[in-house]
Every structure is written in C-alpha cells, then in structure tokens.
C-alpha angles and dihedrals in degrees: 000000000000116000123218113210121219108175150307125248139171110294093255141081102032111214122218110219122197097224141328141211112339087008088286122156114267111228128191132192134178113235138150092008098306140066123255125204123203145145128223106232118209096196110029090161088073090067088070092071114091098230093043091047091052092051091046091052090055090050091047092055091044088059090051092050091051091051092044089057088067109022140001116272131196104212128218119229110269121277104021109163128185131188095260136308092293089069094058101086097043089048094050098039094078091063101027094120091051090051092051093048093046093048090050090051096052098031113140094007141103133203128245124189127211118192120196123201126179123215094225092049091055089055098040121111101226092178094067112095117242134191122264091252092052090048092053092048091051091046093051092047091049093049091048096053093043089051091050094051092044092051091052093047093049093044097054095041099039097122095041103053127073096194142352130213129179141197129195117216131183098273102003141050121217129204123192120201123199102211126185110238093242090056099053098102092042091050093053092044092050091052089058089059092058094080125206129306119217115258097004131101119202121199121193124202135172166355094234135161106279097250094147091062096058111098125219092015111196115158097004124103 
C-alpha cells in the first residue's frame, strides 16, 4: 500500500496525531537517527482529483501543525508517495546526514513569516517599459525601503530570533524568522513595538514548520 510522507523530526518525543490524509492513521517510526511520520493510503489515485487534492492538502498541514505543537518537523513536499513502508528507509538513507544536520539546526524552534507590501507597488504598472535610469532609480528606492523595514524588524526582535532569512518577490518582500519556542510571545510582543512605516503593510503569519531554514531542500516542502 502506498505511503504518504509528512515529515521527519528528532527521535523523541513521539507525537500522537488524531488522523491524517483521507482520515488514515498517522504512523511514526524512529530510523536513521530521526523519526518519520507517514500514512498508508488505500486510494492514492483519488489525490489526483482537484477537490480531493485540496482537501488532502488541508489534512496534511493539519498533521504538521499537530506535530509542531510538540516538536519541530521538517516537512516533505506534498504529496510525496512511496511504494509502501518498506521503501522508507532506503529512500531516506541517501540524505540521512542532511536530515540530522537540519534537525539539529532548527531544533526547538518554529518559523514565522512577515510579508511586506507597498501601496505604490500595488498600483504600479510593471508591464510598461522604462529607461535604464528609471529602472535603477526604482531599484535603489526599493532596496532602501526594504533595508529600512528589515533593520527595524531585526532591531526590535534582536533577542527573540535565532536566525532571519528573506526572499524578494515581484510585488512583495518576505522575511522568515526562526524563533525558539520559548521566545514566541516575546517575538510577537516585540513586533508590536516597531510601530508603522509609511506606505508599507506588514502581515505576520505562523508559527509554521521551519522549512525555509533547511538547506539544499530536495523533496521537502
């Protein structure tokens, strides 16, 4: 029976999850120095249907949130299916050292995401060609305001965050904060002290599994 992978965690503690994708039982096993969570799926063909896939994705992330409430998971990309539980160890063995290193790096922490959007960017016509000089001016202005927001975020949360990462997108900028569990309330409280910045809207979400802090991601989500 095909097995759907959820995540890997430190070997202990083992987390008991109510149910998984397609209401299947969530199983965990310690192997290769970490713990793996999966469900055996009777009808994996059903995941190919759009509505079923959407429902399954919600159930998948619910499992991750339950596990995250107890320990720090590194998720697999959804849906990752193997040919039964016997295929788990051979599949994971090739990257076992990466899993161990990544779990050690994010151990005891969760991920928060902050998305910045600017009012003028939402209204800008990015399809209209501009001169090289105009492009550089826009680029410099964008870098300056991102740097200003980033500096404020890092300043007010300095003692609550283990590590930051960032990603620029077309109309938004995203920051990811790796926050020790014991610092979660302090992190959120410190963000409130930052105050607003003119023309920018910041949206906070989380906590999430710390996927952005796993290097050389291959089959993880």
